[in-house]
Residue, then its C-alpha position, 0 to 999 in steps of 0.5 A: m639849708r644843707a651843709i657840705a662836708r667832705a669825708p674819705v670814701e671807699a668805693v667798690e665797683g658795681a652797678g648802683a649798689i648801696g652801702e651804709a656807714r656809721g658817723v657823720a664825717g667818717r668813712v663811707t663804703a659805697v659801690a662805684g658805678a653810675g650814681a652809686i650812693g652811700e648813706a651814713r647816719g650820725v648824731a647830727g642827722r642823715v648824711t648822704a654821700v654821692a660817689g657817682a661817676i667821680a668814684f673812678a677819678g682814681f684808684g688804689s689796688r685791684r684784687a679779687h672780691r666776691s660781690p656783696p649779696w645786695c648786688g644780686s649776683a654770686a659770681p666773683r668779679a674784679t673790684i677796685r678799691l678807691r680812696l677819694y674825697s667825695p662831697i657829702l650832703v648833711d641834712p640836719a633832720v635832728p635838732p641839736r641836743a639841749p645842754r644838760l641841766v641836771t648834774r651832780s652839783f645841781v642835785l647837791v645844791t637843790v637838796a642842800v637848799f631844801l634842808g636849809a629851808l626845812s628848818p624855818n618851815l618847821f618853825v611855822l608851828a612856833s606861834r602855837y608853842l608860844a601861845r601855849r606858853g602864855y605869850d599874847p598875840d603882840a609878843i608872838g607877832l614880834v617873835m615871828a617877824a624877827f625872822m624876816v628882819g634877820s633875813l632882809s638885813t642879811m641878804a645884801w651883805v650875803g650878796r657882796v660876800i658870795q660875789r667874791g666866789h664863795r657860793a658853796l661856802a656861804l650855802a654851807a654856812g647859812c645852813a649851819v647858822g640856821a641850825a644854830g638858830c634852831a638850837l638857840f630857840e630850844r634853849a631860850d626861856a624869855l621873849w628876847g631869847f626867842v626873838a634873837a633866835r629867830v633873827v639868827q634863823g632868818s640870817g641863815f635862811a637868807a644865806v641859803l636862798v641867795s647863795g643857792s640861787a647864785y650857785v645855780a645861776e652859774i652852773a646852769p646853761p644860759a639857754r635854760l637859766a629860768q628853767a634851772l632857777g625854777f627847778a631849783g626852787v621846787l624843793t624849797l616849795a616842797a619844804q613849805a608843804v612838808g615842814p608844817a606836816f612833818g612838824e606836827w607829827i614830831v610834836a605829837a610823837a616826841g614833843w616840842r623839844w624834838l621839833f626844834w632839834s629836828g630843825s637843827i639836824a636838818g640844817v647840819a645835814g644841809a651844811a654837810l652837803g654844801a661843803l661837798l659842792p665844788p667852788i665856783r666863781d662869777g663868770q664860770r656859767a656853762g655855755a655861751a658868754a653872758p649877754p651885755a649888762a643892762r638895767a633890770t629896774a622893771a623886773v626888780v619893781a615887779m618882783a617887789l610888787s608881787g612880793f607885796g601880794f605874797g605878804s598879804v597871803v602869808g600875813f593875813l589869810a588865816a585871820y581873814a578865813d576865820a572872819a569870813s567863816v570859810g574854815a581852815v586855810s590849808p586847802f589854799f596852801t596845799a593847792y598853791v604848793a602843788a600848782a607851783i611845783a607843777a608849773r616849774l616842772a612842766l612849764g619852766h622852759l617857757a621863759d627860756t623859749r618864749g621870752r621873759r616878758a611874754t611869760a611873766t606878764p600874763a602870769l602876773v595878771g593871773h596872780s592879780m586875779a587870784l588875789a581878786v578872788l580872795a577879795a570876795l572870799s565867801s566859800p571854801w572852794q574859793l580858797v582852793a581855786s585861788g590857791g591853785l591859780y596863785g601857785l600856777c602863776h607864781g611858779i611861772y613869773y618868779p623864776s622868769l623875773q629872777a632870770q631876767i634880773v640875773e642875766r642883765a647883771p655884769a658877769d662879775a655881779r650875778a651873785r649880787a643880782v640874785a640877792t637883789s631879786t630875793l631882797a625885792f620879793g622879801g621886802g615887798a612881803f615885809c611891807a605888806q605884813l607891816g602896813l596892811g594891818v592898818v588897812a584891815n582895821a580901817w576897811g576890812y580884810p577884803a580891802i587888803y586883797a583888792i590893794a594886793a591885786a592892784a599891785g599885781v596889775a602894776a607889776a605886769g605893766a612894769v614888766w611889759s613896758g620894760p626893756r626887751d629880753f635878751v632871749 
């Protein structure tokens, strides 16, 4: 439908001439006469001003003027300058520009989260360090699990703190706490010292994840919320790939001590960037008002069930690959990270344009299929195929579910909603690592992934049967 606007028109006498002006509702210069037409081009599209016969409705001053070259004659003639208001037909040929997503604050918060996530991902190699110091697998498992204990026990508390508006401060503090945990690990000389250091690291990482996502949720345009959360998670995924490789290089070049100090340095750098972020409070989200609050139980359940599948991968895939004689598991994680990053960058807009349910449901089905491939693992190529499919689906459903949980929270509780989504996923992963070992001992590793695949199907069903989207 065309909209009608009114703009001041200056008309010059002549037959059927055409003039052009810049601006949607600005001054349009046309040559008056039968059906004289002026055109204006602006951001909102093509604007056509029809002066026509009504251009003679009134006039200002008469003065000599040479005909414009487009009138086809060089002879001087008398002209009439008219000022009147003519109807303008606005044709919205160009759609409105999408609200800006990448801002200075967005870049700062994503880089700070990357540095905060790099510290714990360097410590993926800590199990090798402990084994070389003579600790048995039970002790190593205790130390490595302490990180998850610290993380899960802190998330809910962090959500309540940042709900008061201290997101940037919580992000900086989380990076600093993680840096302190790295330093404590380097100084530890006994089992419980390593356990305590990992608990501190987990607590700091929880603050980084929750406060970083909560900050992004507030500064993101509502129409691009899922895309913003997906983009913000790209560097966190990159830290999962960079951390182990960078850590192995540091160990080879400078030894274990500098691996742990490098984690501390990364945390301090992240804290410095977090301190540069402007403060922001609940309800300051850019753009339109938030939709009314509603229950997000289905999305939270789906997040926990998908986290269960993630826990089965990070907790048991390495041992399963050895038992199945398929070699190293690095091809799986390389394909997973690459596909997840590509999905967030290239497909991150789908949850905002197609809807949360319509996007997350098929992605969770694909997540289940990837785990089903692992249940029948017998060849290295299956690791690559499963990792690629798993990463693709994870890159789609995770920001979609998180956006659904956040947008259904009241305006003053979005920070707590971010903490809830992160806690649900982490809690599902923790339950998998805690309980699936018994399943593996009784029925073997394939049974683990059959159960995890079934959990993925249940997650898809929970999302699809849940309430409709706001978008």
